[in-house]
C-alpha positions as CSV (number, residue, x, y, z in Angstrom):
1,M,66.4,45.8,-78.4
2,K,70.1,45.6,-78.2
3,M,72.3,42.8,-79.8
4,E,73.5,41.5,-76.4
5,E,69.8,40.7,-75.3
6,L,69.4,38.1,-77.9
7,E,71.1,35.4,-75.9
8,L,68.5,35.8,-73.0
9,I,65.2,37.2,-74.4
10,E,62.0,35.0,-74.2
11,W,60.4,35.2,-77.8
12,N,56.9,36.3,-78.2
13,A,55.2,38.4,-80.7
14,E,56.2,41.6,-78.9
15,T,59.8,40.9,-78.6
16,Y,59.9,39.7,-82.3
17,R,58.4,43.1,-83.3
18,S,61.3,44.7,-81.2
19,F,63.8,42.4,-83.0
20,T,62.6,43.8,-86.5
21,E,63.3,47.3,-85.1
22,L,66.8,46.1,-84.4
23,L,67.2,45.0,-88.0
24,Q,65.8,48.3,-89.2
25,S,68.4,50.1,-86.9
26,L,71.1,47.9,-88.6
27,S,70.1,49.2,-92.1
28,D,72.7,50.3,-94.5
29,E,71.3,52.1,-97.3
30,A,74.3,52.1,-99.4
31,Y,74.6,48.3,-99.1
32,G,70.9,48.1,-100.0
33,K,71.2,50.0,-103.2
34,F,74.1,47.7,-104.2
35,N,72.1,44.7,-103.3
36,S,69.1,45.7,-105.4
37,K,71.0,46.0,-108.5
38,I,72.7,42.6,-108.4
39,I,70.1,40.5,-106.7
40,P,66.8,39.9,-108.7
41,N,63.6,39.3,-106.7
42,L,65.1,40.8,-103.6
43,G,61.9,41.6,-102.3
44,F,61.6,43.6,-99.1
45,S,64.8,44.1,-97.3
46,Y,66.2,45.9,-94.2
47,Y,69.5,46.3,-95.8
48,V,71.5,44.5,-93.1
49,R,74.9,43.3,-93.9
50,M,75.8,39.6,-93.6
51,P,78.5,40.1,-90.8
52,Q,75.8,41.6,-88.7
53,L,73.1,38.7,-89.5
54,R,75.8,36.1,-88.5
55,N,76.4,38.0,-85.2
56,I,72.6,37.9,-84.5
57,A,72.3,34.1,-85.3
58,K,75.5,33.4,-83.3
59,A,73.6,35.2,-80.3
60,V,70.2,33.6,-81.0
61,E,71.9,30.1,-81.0
62,K,72.8,30.5,-77.3
63,N,69.3,31.3,-76.4
64,K,67.3,28.5,-74.9
65,D,64.2,29.6,-76.7
66,M,65.8,29.5,-80.2
67,E,63.1,27.4,-81.5
68,S,60.5,30.0,-81.0
69,F,62.9,32.7,-82.5
70,Y,63.2,30.3,-85.5
71,N,59.3,29.8,-85.9
72,F,58.8,33.7,-85.9
73,I,61.6,34.1,-88.7
74,S,60.2,31.4,-90.5
75,A,57.0,33.4,-90.8
76,G,58.7,36.4,-91.9
77,S,59.0,37.6,-95.4
78,S,62.0,39.8,-95.4
79,Y,65.3,39.1,-97.2
80,E,67.1,39.2,-93.8
81,E,64.6,36.8,-92.3
82,K,65.1,34.3,-94.8
83,L,68.8,34.7,-94.7
84,L,68.7,34.2,-90.9
85,Q,66.5,31.1,-91.3
86,G,68.9,29.5,-93.5
87,I,71.9,30.3,-91.3
88,L,70.1,28.8,-88.3
89,I,69.2,25.5,-90.1
90,G,72.9,25.0,-90.5
91,K,73.4,25.3,-86.7
92,M,70.5,22.9,-86.0
93,K,70.7,19.3,-84.6
94,F,68.2,17.0,-86.2
95,K,66.9,13.6,-84.9
96,S,67.2,12.0,-88.2
97,F,68.4,12.5,-91.9
98,S,64.7,12.6,-92.9
99,D,63.9,15.4,-90.4
100,M,66.9,17.4,-91.7
101,M,65.8,17.0,-95.4
102,S,62.2,18.0,-94.4
103,T,63.6,21.2,-93.0
104,I,65.7,21.8,-95.9
105,D,63.0,21.1,-98.5
106,Y,60.8,23.5,-96.7
107,Y,63.4,26.3,-97.1
108,I,64.2,25.5,-100.6
109,K,60.7,26.4,-101.3
110,K,61.3,29.8,-100.2
111,I,64.3,30.6,-102.3
112,N,63.6,33.1,-105.0
113,N,67.2,34.4,-105.8
114,W,70.7,33.2,-106.4
115,A,71.8,35.0,-103.2
116,L,69.4,33.2,-100.8
117,C,70.4,29.9,-102.7
118,D,74.3,30.1,-102.6
119,S,74.3,31.4,-99.0
120,F,72.0,28.4,-97.9
121,V,74.3,26.0,-99.6
122,S,77.3,27.5,-97.7
123,N,75.5,27.6,-94.3
124,I,74.7,23.9,-94.4
125,K,78.2,23.0,-94.9
126,K,78.4,21.0,-91.6
127,L,75.1,19.1,-92.4
128,V,76.2,18.0,-95.7
129,K,79.7,17.0,-94.6
130,E,78.3,15.1,-91.6
131,N,75.9,13.2,-94.2
132,K,78.0,13.5,-97.3
133,E,76.8,10.0,-98.9
134,E,73.2,10.3,-97.8
135,F,73.0,13.9,-98.9
136,L,74.4,12.9,-102.4
137,S,71.5,10.3,-102.7
138,V,69.0,13.2,-102.7
139,I,70.7,15.3,-105.3
140,P,69.1,13.9,-108.2
141,K,65.6,14.9,-106.9
142,Y,66.7,18.5,-106.9
143,I,68.7,18.2,-110.3
144,S,65.5,17.0,-112.0
145,S,63.3,19.6,-110.4
146,S,61.4,22.1,-112.8
147,E,62.0,24.9,-110.2
148,P,65.2,26.6,-111.2
149,W,66.3,27.3,-107.5
150,S,66.1,23.7,-106.5
151,A,68.3,22.7,-109.5
152,R,70.6,25.4,-108.7
153,F,70.7,24.2,-105.2
154,A,71.9,20.9,-106.2
155,L,74.6,22.2,-108.6
156,V,75.9,24.6,-106.0
157,T,76.0,21.9,-103.4
158,L,77.9,19.6,-105.9
159,N,80.3,22.6,-106.4
160,N,81.2,23.2,-102.9
161,Y,81.1,19.7,-101.4
162,Y,81.7,17.0,-104.2
163,T,84.2,18.4,-106.5
164,E,86.7,15.6,-106.0
165,E,87.9,12.9,-108.4
166,A,85.8,10.3,-107.0
167,Y,82.5,12.4,-107.8
168,L,83.5,13.7,-111.3
169,D,81.5,11.1,-113.1
170,L,78.4,11.7,-111.0
171,I,78.7,15.4,-111.5
172,F,78.7,14.9,-115.3
173,D,75.9,12.4,-115.2
174,S,74.0,15.1,-113.3
175,I,74.7,17.8,-115.7
176,R,73.6,15.6,-118.6
177,S,70.1,14.8,-116.8
178,L,69.4,18.6,-116.5
179,E,66.2,19.6,-118.1
180,N,65.9,23.1,-116.8
181,N,67.3,25.8,-118.9
182,D,66.9,28.7,-116.6
183,Y,69.7,31.3,-116.7
184,Y,70.8,31.1,-113.0
185,V,70.8,27.1,-113.6
186,N,73.0,27.5,-116.5
187,M,75.4,29.8,-114.7
188,A,75.7,27.2,-111.8
189,V,76.7,24.6,-114.5
190,A,79.4,26.9,-116.0
191,W,80.9,27.5,-112.4
192,L,80.7,23.7,-111.7
193,I,82.5,22.6,-114.9
194,S,85.2,25.3,-114.3
195,T,85.9,23.9,-110.9
196,C,85.6,20.3,-112.2
197,Y,88.4,21.2,-114.8
198,L,90.9,22.2,-111.9
199,I,90.3,18.7,-110.4
200,N,90.8,16.8,-113.9
201,R,91.5,18.9,-117.0
202,E,91.4,15.9,-119.4
203,K,88.3,14.4,-118.1
204,T,86.6,17.8,-118.3
205,K,87.8,18.6,-121.7
206,I,86.3,15.3,-122.7
207,F,82.9,16.0,-121.4
208,I,82.8,19.5,-122.7
209,K,83.7,18.0,-126.2
210,S,81.1,15.4,-125.8
211,G,78.4,17.9,-126.8
212,Q,76.1,16.8,-123.8
213,M,75.7,20.8,-122.9
214,D,74.3,23.4,-125.2
215,D,76.5,25.9,-126.8
216,W,75.7,28.5,-124.2
217,C,76.8,26.4,-121.2
218,I,79.9,25.3,-123.1
219,N,81.1,28.8,-123.9
220,K,80.3,30.2,-120.4
221,S,82.2,27.1,-118.9
222,I,85.3,27.9,-121.0
223,Q,85.0,31.7,-120.1
224,K,85.0,30.7,-116.3
225,I,88.1,28.4,-116.9
226,V,90.0,31.1,-118.8
227,E,89.2,33.5,-116.0
228,S,90.7,31.3,-113.3
229,L,94.1,32.3,-112.0
230,R,94.9,28.6,-111.5
231,V,95.0,27.8,-115.3
232,S,98.1,28.4,-117.3
233,L,98.2,30.7,-120.5
234,E,99.0,27.6,-122.4
235,E,95.8,25.6,-121.1
236,K,93.7,28.8,-121.5
237,E,94.5,29.0,-125.3
238,D,93.8,25.2,-125.6
239,I,90.5,25.5,-124.0
240,K,89.4,28.4,-126.0
241,K,89.7,25.9,-129.2
242,L,86.5,24.3,-127.9
243,R,84.3,27.4,-128.0
244,K,81.3,27.2,-130.0
245,R,80.7,29.6,-132.7
246,R,77.4,31.6,-133.2
247,K,75.6,29.9,-135.9
């Protein structure tokens, strides 16, 4: 199968098998070795680079039988099939907000590493922005989840689409309500706090000083702020004073 065939092909078990052979032909071993080092729980992967996957999704989107293709990749277990499913969800048109969230919920249950989580949040940019307030209403459900990838999904979504002055109090309330102490959840908290600092330095400093995060999250948040090129040397020295010392 060639890339240009993806726009016209009729999807069935045989043609989908040919598609997996296309994925195999696009394999990049060096890229795969790199991914294996930085992505825990990668699972089986064809080692296909993201630009190639986006080209595939763009071609499949033009196919009138895209729904059949989506059903096949939904049943697949490779890293690339999961990525493609996430990309295509972001391109779908849903009958209702409820239908959209059912599809998103189904996908979130498949997420088992930070790369799938963060790329999915990026892929649904249009869906979130078209339903911004409604989407915000479901964030607490994910924030309170005992599943780390659900909680991280919520935090990265807040970081990507809600880091504005109007939402800062809601963001801080969301962080306060977190009960999940997973490493990748805490990293998302630190990343989110560092973004909030760029929006409102004083308000974010007050939240950091409030002691409503654990010491690790406080120190990691400060580290992320200090690493920012958008923070002055004077501000960096000031924020360092809020670091928690090891007991």
